[in-house]
C-alpha positions as CSV (number, residue, x, y, z in Angstrom):
1,M,130.9,23.6,52.0
2,T,129.7,21.1,49.3
3,E,126.8,21.9,47.0
4,Q,124.7,19.4,48.8
5,Q,125.3,21.1,52.2
6,Q,124.4,24.6,50.7
7,Q,121.1,23.3,49.4
8,Q,120.3,21.7,52.8
9,Q,121.0,25.1,54.6
10,Q,118.7,27.0,52.2
11,Q,115.9,24.5,52.8
12,E,116.3,25.0,56.6
13,Q,116.1,28.8,56.3
14,Q,113.0,28.5,54.1
15,L,111.4,26.3,56.8
16,Q,112.0,29.0,59.6
17,P,108.8,31.0,60.4
18,Q,109.0,34.7,59.1
19,P,107.6,37.5,61.3
20,P,104.2,38.7,60.2
21,A,103.9,42.0,58.2
22,E,101.9,43.5,61.1
23,V,104.8,42.9,63.5
24,R,107.3,44.6,61.2
25,K,104.9,47.5,60.8
26,D,104.5,47.8,64.6
27,R,108.2,47.9,65.0
28,R,108.5,50.7,62.5
29,V,105.7,52.6,64.3
30,L,107.4,52.0,67.7
31,R,110.7,53.4,66.3
32,A,108.9,56.5,65.0
33,V,107.1,57.0,68.3
34,L,110.4,56.8,70.2
35,R,112.0,59.4,67.8
36,W,109.1,61.8,68.3
37,A,109.2,61.2,72.1
38,A,112.8,62.1,72.1
39,A,112.1,65.3,70.1
40,V,109.3,66.3,72.4
41,T,111.5,65.9,75.4
42,V,114.1,68.2,73.9
43,F,111.6,70.9,73.0
44,A,110.1,70.6,76.5
45,A,113.5,71.1,78.1
46,V,114.2,74.1,75.9
47,G,110.8,75.6,76.7
48,T,111.3,75.1,80.4
49,S,114.6,76.7,80.2
50,A,113.2,79.8,78.5
51,A,110.3,80.1,81.0
52,Y,112.8,79.9,83.9
53,G,114.9,82.6,82.3
54,I,111.9,85.0,82.1
55,T,110.8,84.3,85.6
56,R,114.4,85.1,86.8
57,L,114.3,88.5,85.0
58,E,113.1,91.7,86.7
59,R,109.7,92.9,85.4
60,T,111.3,95.9,83.7
61,E,113.8,93.7,81.9
62,V,111.1,91.8,79.9
63,P,109.9,93.6,76.8
64,G,106.3,94.6,77.0
65,L,106.1,94.2,80.8
66,A,108.0,97.4,81.8
67,T,106.3,99.5,84.4
68,E,106.5,103.2,83.8
69,S,107.2,105.6,86.6
70,D,104.2,107.4,88.1
71,G,106.1,110.7,87.9
72,R,107.3,110.9,91.5
73,W,110.7,112.5,92.1
74,A,113.5,110.8,94.0
75,Y,114.0,112.9,97.1
76,P,116.7,112.1,99.7
77,T,115.7,110.6,103.0
78,L,114.1,113.3,105.1
79,T,115.3,114.0,108.6
80,K,113.9,116.8,110.8
81,P,116.5,119.0,112.4
82,P,117.2,118.5,116.1
83,L,115.4,120.8,118.6
84,P,117.4,123.0,120.9
85,S,117.9,121.4,124.3
86,G,114.8,121.7,126.4
87,R,112.6,123.1,123.6
88,P,109.3,121.4,122.7
89,G,108.1,120.6,119.2
90,P,105.7,123.0,117.5
91,F,102.6,120.9,118.4
92,A,103.6,119.9,121.9
93,E,100.9,120.7,124.5
94,T,103.4,122.9,126.3
95,N,104.1,124.9,123.1
96,L,101.0,127.1,123.1
97,A,102.4,129.5,120.5
98,G,103.2,126.7,118.0
99,T,106.7,127.9,117.7
100,H,109.2,126.0,115.5
101,H,112.3,126.1,117.6
102,A,114.4,124.3,115.0
103,D,116.3,126.4,112.5
104,L,113.7,127.4,109.8
105,R,116.3,127.0,107.1
106,A,116.8,123.4,108.0
107,L,113.0,122.8,107.6
108,L,113.1,123.5,103.9
109,L,112.6,120.4,101.7
110,P,115.8,119.4,99.9
111,A,116.0,119.2,96.1
112,P,115.3,115.9,94.5
113,E,118.0,113.9,92.8
114,G,119.3,115.4,89.5
115,A,117.8,118.8,90.1
116,K,119.7,122.1,89.7
117,E,119.3,124.4,92.7
118,D,118.4,128.0,92.3
119,A,121.2,130.0,94.0
120,G,119.1,133.2,93.8
121,L,116.7,131.9,96.5
122,R,119.4,131.3,99.1
123,G,119.3,135.0,100.2
124,T,121.8,136.3,102.7
125,D,122.9,133.7,105.3
126,G,119.9,131.7,104.1
127,W,117.3,134.4,104.8
128,L,115.4,135.8,101.8
129,A,114.4,139.5,101.5
130,T,110.6,140.1,101.4
131,K,110.9,141.8,97.9
132,D,112.1,138.4,96.5
133,L,109.0,136.7,97.8
134,L,106.7,139.4,96.4
135,A,108.3,138.9,93.0
136,E,106.1,135.8,92.8
137,Y,102.9,137.9,92.6
138,A,101.6,139.3,89.3
139,D,100.2,142.6,90.2
140,K,102.4,145.3,91.7
141,E,99.6,146.8,93.8
142,D,98.9,143.3,95.2
143,G,102.5,143.0,96.1
144,E,102.5,146.3,98.0
145,E,99.3,145.4,99.8
146,L,100.8,142.0,100.8
147,R,104.0,143.6,102.0
148,Q,102.1,145.8,104.3
149,K,100.1,142.9,105.7
150,L,103.2,140.9,106.3
151,T,104.7,143.8,108.2
152,D,101.5,144.4,110.2
153,H,101.4,140.7,111.2
154,G,105.0,140.7,112.5
155,L,106.8,138.6,109.8
156,R,110.1,137.6,111.4
157,H,112.0,136.2,108.4
158,I,111.8,134.1,105.3
159,A,113.7,131.0,104.3
160,A,113.5,129.8,100.7
161,R,114.8,127.1,98.3
162,G,114.3,126.4,94.6
163,W,115.4,124.1,91.9
164,T,114.8,123.0,88.3
165,T,114.4,119.3,87.3
166,Q,115.5,117.8,84.0
167,D,112.0,118.1,82.5
168,G,112.0,121.8,83.0
169,T,109.8,122.0,86.1
170,R,110.7,124.9,88.4
171,T,110.0,124.6,92.1
172,R,110.1,127.4,94.7
173,I,109.4,127.0,98.4
174,Y,109.1,129.9,100.9
175,L,108.8,129.5,104.6
176,L,107.5,132.6,106.5
177,Q,107.8,132.6,110.2
178,F,105.6,134.7,112.5
179,D,105.4,135.1,116.3
180,T,102.5,132.7,116.9
181,A,100.4,130.0,115.3
182,S,97.3,132.2,115.7
183,V,98.8,134.9,113.5
184,T,99.5,132.3,110.8
185,D,96.0,130.9,111.0
186,E,94.5,134.3,110.7
187,F,96.8,135.3,107.8
188,L,96.1,132.1,105.8
189,G,92.4,132.3,105.3
190,P,91.1,135.8,104.4
191,Y,94.5,137.4,103.4
192,L,95.9,134.7,101.2
193,A,93.9,131.6,100.5
194,P,90.2,131.6,100.2
195,Y,88.9,128.3,99.1
196,A,87.7,129.0,95.6
197,Q,90.7,131.0,94.3
198,P,93.7,132.8,95.9
199,K,93.5,136.4,97.0
200,Y,96.6,137.3,94.9
201,Q,97.3,135.7,91.5
202,L,100.9,134.6,90.9
203,S,103.1,135.9,88.1
204,G,102.4,134.2,84.8
205,T,98.8,133.2,85.7
206,E,95.4,134.5,84.6
207,L,93.3,132.5,87.0
208,S,94.1,129.8,89.5
209,V,91.4,127.8,91.2
210,H,91.1,125.2,94.0
211,D,92.9,122.0,93.2
212,E,90.1,119.5,93.5
213,K,92.3,116.5,92.6
214,F,94.7,116.9,95.5
215,P,94.5,113.5,97.2
216,D,92.8,113.5,100.6
217,D,95.1,110.8,101.9
218,A,98.0,113.2,101.5
219,N,96.8,115.3,104.5
220,V,99.3,115.8,107.2
221,D,98.4,116.2,110.9
222,H,98.6,119.7,112.3
223,V,99.1,121.2,108.8
224,Q,96.5,123.2,107.0
225,R,96.7,123.1,103.2
226,V,95.1,125.1,100.4
227,A,96.2,124.1,96.9
228,Y,95.5,125.8,93.6
229,V,96.0,125.0,89.9
230,E,96.0,127.4,87.0
231,H,92.8,127.2,85.0
232,K,92.8,126.8,81.2
233,P,93.6,128.7,79.0
234,Y,97.0,129.4,80.5
235,G,100.2,131.0,79.1
236,P,103.6,129.6,78.1
237,E,104.0,128.1,81.6
238,H,101.4,126.2,83.7
239,V,101.5,127.1,87.4
240,R,100.5,125.2,90.5
241,H,100.9,126.5,94.1
242,A,99.8,125.8,97.6
243,Y,99.8,127.5,101.0
244,L,100.5,125.6,104.2
245,A,100.0,126.8,107.8
246,A,101.9,124.8,110.4
247,G,102.3,126.4,113.8
248,D,104.0,129.7,113.6
249,T,105.1,129.1,110.0
250,L,103.4,129.8,106.7
251,A,104.7,128.1,103.5
252,L,104.2,128.8,99.9
253,V,105.1,126.0,97.4
254,V,105.1,126.9,93.7
255,Q,105.7,124.7,90.6
256,S,105.7,125.9,87.0
257,R,106.5,124.2,83.7
258,K,106.3,125.0,80.0
259,G,103.2,123.2,78.7
260,E,101.9,121.6,81.9
261,A,103.0,121.4,85.5
262,H,102.4,117.7,86.3
263,P,100.2,117.0,89.4
264,V,102.1,114.1,90.9
265,P,105.4,115.8,91.7
266,F,103.5,118.9,92.9
267,H,101.4,116.9,95.3
268,Q,104.5,114.9,96.4
269,T,106.5,118.1,97.1
270,V,103.7,119.8,99.0
271,T,103.1,116.7,101.1
272,L,106.8,116.2,102.0
273,Q,107.2,119.8,102.9
274,S,104.1,119.5,105.1
275,Q,105.7,116.5,106.9
276,L,108.8,118.5,107.7
277,L,106.8,121.2,109.2
278,S,104.5,118.9,111.2
């Protein structure tokens, strides 16, 4: 290219219109906006992914949202034992005596998961001696008086089961069978379980009073319940207990624990045992 041609090309370039400064500025702004838009899109995608991950987790897996247990124990599925052929249930219209024809030993509540059973309450062939029941009561004279009353009212036999859970709570359940429901009803009220406080205090207790906080919706049809809780101040162990009357059978449920016997497992245990007897 000659010198003359180069000069002509430079003159033509100078004659071409240049984009205004505002247009160049707008283009820079547009490029910046596009970069920020891309960044926002990435952050939005990451945020959505995190939110989806949390919604896919179980509630107890998210820190700060875990739901604590209400204290209930994990009992196995309860099944009532079969009745002998042709025998009615304890509350059938034809069963005027309220007799539990099923094996009383099979009506005991099973131990919850993780509990250690008390072999000492198994008795002989599953039947417990009366003296072992009376060991639950604090005063020796009270025990002798109760023994005589049990004899006078025709106690047939006692089935029992006990266990200790991992938190140290000891549970004992005793089922006492009499000849008729009328005997059980008579025995429950004046002889064992007046409303305000029990007739006989249990071992390790100074004073037990009516459990006012036992939930009303835990009532079980055909089963009378009187529940007590040891009043403060109490000794090394805190004791809760309840008497149940269901047909010809009287039940005693006792729970004790160092420090405090918690109400939820006690109420749960009493209610489940009531259901098995109903």
